[in-house]
Backbone bond lengths (Angstrom), bond angles and torsions (degrees), N, CA, C in turn:
res aa  C-N    CA-C-N  psi(-1)  N-CA   C-N-CA  omega(-1)  CA-C   N-CA-C  phi
1 M - - - 1.464 - - 1.533 111.03 -
2 K 1.357 115.96 -18.92 1.449 117.52 -174.76 1.526 112.23 -101.82
3 S 1.348 116.19 7.74 1.428 119.25 178.73 1.507 110.19 -61.03
4 K 1.331 117.29 140.91 1.461 120.56 179.82 1.523 109.28 -77.25
5 L 1.324 114.21 153.24 1.454 119.96 178.84 1.493 108.47 -79.36
6 G 1.348 116.32 102.63 1.465 120.43 -174.40 1.496 111.53 -86.83
7 I 1.309 117.28 66.93 1.462 121.59 -176.90 1.527 108.15 -124.34
8 G 1.334 118.56 123.83 1.458 121.56 176.79 1.500 110.08 -102.25
9 I 1.347 116.67 133.93 1.472 121.53 174.84 1.505 108.23 -94.99
10 A 1.319 118.47 118.50 1.441 122.68 178.10 1.543 107.16 -86.69
11 L 1.319 115.73 95.47 1.467 120.06 -171.19 1.530 111.65 -63.68
12 A 1.302 116.67 -40.77 1.453 117.57 -176.10 1.525 110.57 -64.05
13 M 1.327 117.95 -33.16 1.458 121.36 178.53 1.511 111.30 -81.98
14 A 1.324 116.48 -47.49 1.449 120.42 -174.23 1.515 113.49 -66.36
15 L 1.337 116.33 -32.72 1.452 119.19 -175.58 1.523 113.01 -106.55
16 G 1.296 116.32 14.85 1.433 118.66 165.59 1.516 117.42 83.95
17 G 1.321 119.02 15.71 1.453 119.70 174.37 1.532 112.61 61.50
18 C 1.329 116.92 -100.16 1.455 121.16 -175.21 1.520 112.44 -106.53
19 A 1.291 117.57 22.72 1.445 120.99 -178.35 1.534 109.84 -62.86
20 T 1.349 115.09 145.17 1.450 120.36 178.19 1.510 110.46 -93.81
21 T 1.319 120.69 -19.21 1.448 124.00 178.58 1.525 110.38 -85.55
22 P 1.361 118.12 128.49 1.488 119.40 178.13 1.507 110.15 -56.28
23 M 1.349 116.42 134.40 1.444 121.06 -175.81 1.525 111.17 -128.89
24 S 1.332 115.76 161.39 1.466 122.14 177.71 1.513 109.32 -128.82
25 A 1.319 116.71 144.98 1.459 121.64 176.37 1.529 108.82 -86.78
26 P 1.340 117.45 158.72 1.460 118.62 170.48 1.515 111.46 -67.86
27 V 1.311 116.23 177.84 1.457 121.91 -177.94 1.521 109.38 -104.75
28 D 1.323 117.58 125.40 1.465 122.57 174.89 1.525 107.53 -92.35
29 V 1.323 116.91 130.53 1.478 122.12 -171.59 1.515 109.80 -133.21
30 M 1.334 115.88 139.89 1.464 121.90 168.80 1.523 108.27 -132.81
31 R 1.324 116.49 138.21 1.476 121.00 178.28 1.525 109.98 -125.90
32 Y 1.363 114.81 151.04 1.461 123.33 173.96 1.524 106.81 -132.31
33 H 1.325 117.22 143.56 1.467 119.66 174.86 1.502 111.43 -157.73
34 L 1.315 115.78 173.32 1.461 121.42 -175.68 1.516 114.02 -86.11
35 G 1.319 116.26 5.92 1.456 119.42 179.60 1.530 111.47 106.91
36 E 1.321 115.25 162.02 1.464 119.25 179.13 1.514 109.23 -99.92
37 P 1.341 117.58 155.35 1.473 126.12 -0.58 1.497 112.11 -74.26
38 L 1.323 117.47 137.33 1.452 121.58 -179.50 1.536 110.16 -83.72
39 E 1.313 115.70 139.42 1.453 120.36 -177.71 1.540 111.16 -61.92
40 R 1.299 116.53 145.25 1.457 123.10 175.19 1.508 109.71 -126.27
41 G 1.322 116.07 163.43 1.459 122.38 179.26 1.502 109.97 166.88
42 T 1.311 117.79 -160.90 1.453 121.27 178.31 1.520 109.63 -78.85
43 L 1.333 116.48 147.01 1.476 121.33 -171.56 1.529 109.77 -150.71
44 I 1.324 115.15 144.07 1.444 121.92 167.29 1.521 109.39 -133.92
45 A 1.327 116.66 159.47 1.463 121.10 178.42 1.513 108.64 -97.82
46 E 1.329 115.94 140.25 1.456 123.19 -179.69 1.529 109.54 -135.60
47 P 1.353 117.84 157.10 1.462 119.23 176.83 1.539 109.10 -64.46
48 A 1.312 114.88 144.40 1.468 119.64 178.12 1.532 112.13 -67.56
49 T 1.317 116.55 -27.52 1.462 120.01 177.69 1.529 108.46 -117.29
50 S 1.278 117.24 140.47 1.454 121.98 -177.89 1.532 111.05 -86.09
51 G 1.313 114.02 162.12 1.484 118.22 176.48 1.498 111.69 112.20
52 G 1.335 117.35 120.62 1.437 120.90 176.20 1.519 113.27 80.22
53 D 1.315 116.14 166.35 1.454 121.28 179.50 1.527 109.16 -78.90
54 A 1.327 114.83 149.35 1.445 119.30 178.55 1.527 108.54 -70.20
55 S 1.307 116.18 137.02 1.455 121.58 -178.93 1.529 110.03 -73.39
56 L 1.333 115.72 162.52 1.461 120.24 177.35 1.532 110.68 -59.75
57 E 1.334 116.66 -38.10 1.457 120.10 179.93 1.554 109.69 -66.40
58 F 1.345 117.44 -40.85 1.456 119.37 176.31 1.522 110.73 -59.75
59 K 1.329 116.75 -43.95 1.459 120.91 -178.78 1.528 110.66 -60.25
60 T 1.326 117.35 -33.44 1.449 120.85 176.83 1.509 111.41 -63.84
61 Y 1.325 117.60 -46.04 1.466 121.12 178.57 1.522 111.71 -70.08
62 A 1.342 116.64 -39.46 1.463 119.39 178.69 1.516 112.09 -61.54
63 A 1.346 115.61 -42.58 1.474 119.86 179.55 1.525 111.08 -63.41
64 A 1.355 117.25 -37.47 1.450 121.32 179.21 1.516 110.97 -66.94
65 I 1.358 116.27 -39.77 1.468 120.50 178.46 1.537 110.27 -65.41
66 E 1.335 116.91 -45.01 1.467 120.36 179.69 1.535 109.81 -61.54
67 T 1.319 117.35 -42.79 1.460 119.26 179.73 1.525 112.49 -58.03
68 E 1.330 116.16 -44.92 1.461 119.39 179.04 1.516 112.15 -70.45
69 A 1.341 118.18 -37.56 1.445 120.26 177.07 1.526 112.29 -61.91
70 Y 1.325 115.30 -41.39 1.460 119.53 -179.58 1.539 111.52 -68.49
71 R 1.302 116.90 -24.73 1.460 119.92 175.27 1.533 111.89 -77.15
72 N 1.319 115.60 -12.78 1.477 120.87 -176.64 1.511 113.53 -118.32
73 G 1.344 116.08 33.90 1.449 119.21 168.22 1.519 115.12 105.33
74 Y 1.312 118.64 -12.45 1.468 120.21 176.66 1.529 108.42 -90.18
75 S 1.336 115.38 169.35 1.445 119.74 -179.05 1.528 110.12 -146.52
76 A 1.334 116.05 162.70 1.455 119.74 179.82 1.533 109.81 -79.49
77 P 1.324 117.82 143.72 1.460 119.47 176.93 1.531 110.92 -72.98
78 A 1.324 115.49 163.91 1.443 119.94 175.43 1.546 109.84 -60.71
79 S 1.304 116.82 150.28 1.459 120.45 -179.10 1.534 110.88 -54.70
80 G 1.313 115.29 122.97 1.456 121.20 178.55 1.503 114.12 84.68
81 G 1.322 117.61 -4.83 1.451 121.28 -178.78 1.512 113.01 -94.18
82 A 1.334 116.25 157.02 1.456 120.51 177.77 1.519 110.30 -80.19
83 S 1.314 116.38 147.94 1.466 120.92 178.74 1.530 109.97 -90.47
84 Q 1.327 114.59 156.45 1.463 120.75 176.91 1.521 111.07 -73.47
85 F 1.313 116.16 -29.10 1.466 122.40 -178.33 1.532 108.78 -134.13
86 Y 1.322 115.20 156.87 1.443 119.15 172.75 1.520 108.64 -137.04
87 A 1.319 115.54 144.77 1.473 121.41 177.78 1.505 108.23 -104.13
88 S 1.322 117.96 112.28 1.461 120.57 176.73 1.545 108.19 -82.73
89 V 1.310 114.96 126.61 1.451 121.04 -171.71 1.533 110.02 -117.40
90 A 1.303 116.22 131.23 1.462 121.65 176.74 1.540 107.73 -137.35
91 F 1.316 117.64 139.63 1.435 120.19 178.93 1.520 110.70 -150.40
92 T 1.298 115.66 156.00 1.490 122.56 174.26 1.519 108.10 -132.83
93 R 1.314 114.79 140.76 1.449 120.78 174.76 1.553 107.81 -130.11
94 T 1.312 116.04 117.13 1.429 121.47 -177.30 1.528 109.77 -128.92
95 T 1.311 118.17 158.88 1.452 122.31 176.24 1.520 110.39 -120.25
96 R 1.314 113.35 149.39 1.463 118.84 173.20 1.531 107.36 -148.23
97 E 1.303 115.32 161.63 1.462 118.39 -178.49 1.512 109.19 -74.98
98 G 1.338 115.99 129.24 1.464 120.69 178.96 1.496 111.28 -102.79
99 P 1.324 118.00 -170.27 1.461 121.67 176.92 1.517 110.78 -58.49
100 P 1.310 118.30 147.95 1.465 119.80 -175.30 1.524 112.90 -74.16
101 R 1.320 114.14 154.01 1.462 120.67 168.15 1.524 108.11 -86.06
102 Q 1.304 117.91 133.26 1.461 119.22 178.89 1.517 109.70 -91.34
103 S 1.324 115.09 156.01 1.450 119.94 173.69 1.515 108.93 -60.02
104 P 1.337 119.07 139.94 1.464 120.58 178.46 1.526 114.20 -75.30
105 F 1.321 117.44 -10.20 1.456 119.83 -178.59 1.517 109.99 -92.12
106 Q 1.322 117.18 128.60 1.448 121.65 -175.71 1.494 111.16 -135.97
107 I 1.350 114.78 150.50 1.456 122.01 167.99 1.506 107.06 -101.60
108 G 1.326 117.80 124.86 1.451 121.21 179.25 1.498 109.99 -106.27
109 I 1.308 117.45 124.59 1.449 121.84 176.61 1.505 106.79 -92.09
110 G 1.325 114.69 100.61 1.477 119.66 -176.19 1.490 111.71 124.35
111 G 1.333 118.20 11.59 1.470 121.76 179.65 1.527 110.20 -89.38
112 G 1.305 116.62 -171.49 1.447 121.62 180.00 1.514 109.57 -126.45
113 G 1.321 117.08 78.58 1.461 120.13 -177.31 1.516 109.84 96.33
114 F 1.360 114.77 172.21 1.448 120.15 -176.22 1.501 112.70 -99.19
115 S 1.311 115.86 136.54 1.480 120.63 167.42 1.512 106.11 -151.76
116 G 1.328 115.20 153.11 1.464 119.09 -177.80 1.491 110.19 -129.85
117 G 1.357 115.08 -175.99 1.439 120.83 177.64 1.512 110.61 72.97
118 R 1.341 113.80 -153.90 1.450 119.38 -172.31 1.518 114.49 -70.45
119 H 1.325 118.12 -9.22 1.466 119.74 -178.94 1.508 111.72 -85.09
120 G 1.336 119.11 -7.21 1.448 120.34 177.00 1.529 111.05 74.32
121 G 1.353 116.31 -147.52 1.439 119.95 -179.97 1.511 112.17 84.63
122 G 1.361 117.78 -162.90 1.451 119.16 179.27 1.513 110.73 166.28
123 V 1.298 114.85 -164.03 1.461 122.05 179.16 1.523 107.88 -90.09
124 G 1.353 116.65 124.93 1.456 119.50 -176.38 1.521 111.54 -77.90
125 L 1.338 114.76 102.15 1.457 120.26 -178.29 1.514 112.03 -118.55
126 G 1.357 117.01 2.49 1.467 117.79 -175.82 1.503 110.77 86.93
127 G 1.296 116.57 146.37 1.456 120.39 179.41 1.511 109.35 110.32
128 G 1.352 117.33 -158.64 1.457 119.64 -176.62 1.525 112.55 -155.68
129 V 1.342 117.83 37.38 1.453 121.19 -175.94 1.518 108.49 -125.60
130 S 1.337 117.93 143.85 1.456 120.58 173.25 1.512 108.73 -133.57
131 F 1.318 115.93 154.49 1.462 118.81 179.00 1.541 107.57 -149.67
132 P 1.326 116.64 151.20 1.471 119.40 -177.16 1.520 112.29 -76.12
133 I 1.327 114.93 150.67 1.473 121.78 173.27 1.513 107.51 -93.49
134 G 1.313 117.18 134.10 1.449 119.93 178.09 1.500 111.75 89.74
135 K 1.334 115.32 175.02 1.458 121.30 -176.70 1.518 111.25 -84.06
136 S 1.328 115.40 150.29 1.472 120.96 172.55 1.525 108.75 -70.97
137 R 1.304 115.75 143.45 1.447 120.52 -179.51 1.531 110.14 -100.30
138 P 1.339 118.99 121.09 1.455 119.49 178.70 1.507 110.73 -66.05
139 R 1.340 117.06 154.34 1.459 120.09 178.05 1.516 109.32 -134.75
140 E 1.296 115.58 154.85 1.446 120.77 177.84 1.526 110.69 -94.46
141 V 1.286 115.82 142.19 1.459 122.71 177.42 1.514 108.18 -114.29
142 V 1.338 117.74 131.39 1.451 122.70 179.98 1.518 107.34 -95.43
143 L 1.337 116.15 121.86 1.479 122.47 177.81 1.523 108.13 -105.26
144 T 1.310 116.44 130.12 1.460 120.80 -179.34 1.519 109.99 -126.96
145 Q 1.324 115.84 133.90 1.461 123.53 174.93 1.523 107.57 -123.71
146 L 1.301 116.66 134.10 1.473 122.16 -177.82 1.530 109.18 -131.36
147 S 1.323 115.42 132.25 1.470 121.15 178.51 1.519 108.21 -128.67
148 V 1.338 114.74 134.44 1.492 121.15 179.38 1.512 109.37 -134.41
149 Q 1.317 116.70 132.90 1.457 122.89 173.24 1.530 109.57 -124.28
150 I 1.316 115.67 128.79 1.461 120.01 176.42 1.522 107.22 -96.45
151 H 1.353 116.02 120.40 1.434 123.74 -177.77 1.535 111.20 -108.65
152 R 1.300 115.62 143.28 1.461 121.22 168.22 1.538 106.30 -78.92
153 R 1.317 117.74 118.71 1.446 119.67 -172.12 1.533 112.48 -66.15
154 S 1.323 117.80 -31.66 1.484 120.51 -175.62 1.521 112.82 -61.20
155 D 1.346 116.74 -34.70 1.475 118.38 -177.91 1.531 112.99 -133.89
156 G 1.340 117.76 1.40 1.454 120.64 177.05 1.523 114.57 79.42
157 T 1.328 118.88 1.86 1.462 121.08 -178.86 1.525 111.37 -62.40
158 V 1.344 116.34 133.02 1.460 121.45 173.89 1.515 108.29 -81.49
159 I 1.311 116.93 116.71 1.470 119.53 -178.99 1.529 112.34 -99.58
160 W 1.355 115.77 -15.27 1.477 119.15 -179.49 1.526 107.60 -158.58
161 E 1.336 115.26 142.02 1.448 120.89 177.40 1.538 109.57 -139.40
162 G 1.307 116.62 136.44 1.452 122.08 175.94 1.483 112.06 -132.62
163 R 1.334 116.54 140.65 1.471 121.39 179.08 1.519 107.74 -133.03
164 A 1.318 114.97 139.27 1.459 119.83 -178.71 1.511 111.80 -142.95
165 Q 1.323 116.07 156.06 1.454 120.07 175.16 1.521 109.41 -150.66
166 T 1.310 115.38 150.08 1.447 121.17 179.17 1.530 108.77 -157.03
167 A 1.343 115.70 177.34 1.458 121.43 -180.00 1.521 109.09 -145.95
168 A 1.320 115.63 153.68 1.470 121.21 178.64 1.495 110.49 -153.84
169 D 1.332 117.19 145.99 1.453 121.03 171.25 1.531 108.10 -57.42
170 E 1.317 117.09 146.16 1.453 120.71 -178.66 1.530 112.50 -59.86
171 D 1.324 118.01 -25.42 1.454 122.34 -178.81 1.528 113.11 -90.51
172 A 1.342 117.28 -7.45 1.455 120.62 -177.91 1.525 110.97 -76.09
173 P 1.333 117.73 147.68 1.464 120.63 177.78 1.544 112.51 -53.76
174 D 1.334 116.43 -37.09 1.460 119.63 -177.28 1.537 113.59 -70.62
175 A 1.342 117.02 -7.34 1.456 119.38 176.67 1.527 109.59 -78.67
176 L 1.315 119.88 -19.98 1.452 122.51 176.65 1.502 110.52 -69.92
177 A 1.333 116.50 137.09 1.459 120.98 -173.68 1.538 111.28 -56.96
178 Q 1.319 119.19 -42.96 1.450 121.17 -177.69 1.502 111.89 -61.73
179 N 1.327 116.86 -46.60 1.460 120.49 179.22 1.523 111.12 -69.56
180 N 1.328 116.61 -40.58 1.450 119.94 -179.09 1.514 111.72 -65.40
181 A 1.348 117.89 -39.00 1.458 120.92 179.94 1.529 110.96 -63.22
182 A 1.329 116.85 -44.46 1.458 120.83 178.65 1.505 112.09 -62.71
183 K 1.340 116.47 -42.02 1.473 121.63 -178.54 1.533 110.36 -65.28
184 M 1.333 117.46 -45.79 1.450 120.48 -176.26 1.524 112.18 -72.71
185 A 1.341 117.16 -37.28 1.455 118.67 177.65 1.510 111.23 -66.18
186 H 1.311 115.80 -40.29 1.483 119.33 176.43 1.509 111.45 -60.46
187 A 1.355 116.70 -42.86 1.462 120.06 178.59 1.518 112.10 -64.65
188 L 1.323 118.18 -39.94 1.464 120.27 179.64 1.518 112.31 -63.08
189 F 1.349 117.87 -34.90 1.438 121.34 -175.81 1.526 113.45 -98.74
190 T 1.344 116.88 6.85 1.468 119.55 176.17 1.522 110.31 -64.25
191 G 1.345 117.10 122.26 1.460 120.98 -178.08 1.516 113.19 65.96
192 F 1.326 117.27 27.87 1.465 122.10 -176.89 1.535 111.52 -51.78
193 P 1.342 118.06 137.39 1.471 127.38 5.20 1.503 114.60 -83.84
194 G 1.330 118.82 -3.71 1.454 121.93 178.89 1.520 111.14 83.71
195 E 1.332 113.21 168.41 1.462 120.32 177.83 1.519 109.63 -81.87
196 S 1.327 116.88 117.47 1.459 120.86 -174.34 1.518 112.52 -60.86
197 G 1.329 115.13 126.85 1.490 121.54 177.40 1.477 115.02 85.72
198 R 1.325 117.69 -0.22 1.480 120.01 -178.55 1.507 111.60 -99.15
199 T 1.314 117.42 136.74 1.473 122.47 176.01 1.503 109.67 -88.70
200 I 1.321 116.34 133.86 1.472 120.48 174.51 1.534 108.09 -128.91
201 T 1.327 114.63 160.07 1.448 121.76 175.82 1.519 108.50 -118.22
202 V 1.316 116.27 126.39 1.456 122.10 -177.84 1.529 107.87 -115.04
203 K 1.332 117.11 121.62 1.456 120.17 -179.87 1.510 111.25 -84.07
């Protein structure tokens, strides 16, 4: 249950190298569990580490996890009541510099007349090479890792664990926490409980 998620995200491939359109990578997921049939009952999501109030960002991911869990046989406890299970949720969101965005304006050696912008083209000078005008613009890539463990509250036993990771351009819709949380929670619970120990990729 404590094995690390050995999944590498190839950013240059997943996010399109020099693409000018913001892109998102699929979600790589691995699950572990005690075997089927998996126990069901009432469940709530809680921070994996105790101390302090849950942040707004945590509440976004917790709500997404609860939504997917309730779609897969779990249910919300009565108001004010304790749940039979709890899902401990941990996530990290970091940024790093990704492949640069190139200028959309290009000179094409071998085109037929001049055109610029998104339509491509260039100055017809013969040959077959094109290159961008101006400097490439660096972009930030948002990397997200999400880990969820479903515990039996009566004795603390972990009956299911899922880990996921993905990446998105900072300008992509999936870089927003609300969209990212829904995407990753859905991926974690795809085919729930999933084949234990197997890595899958969810687009």
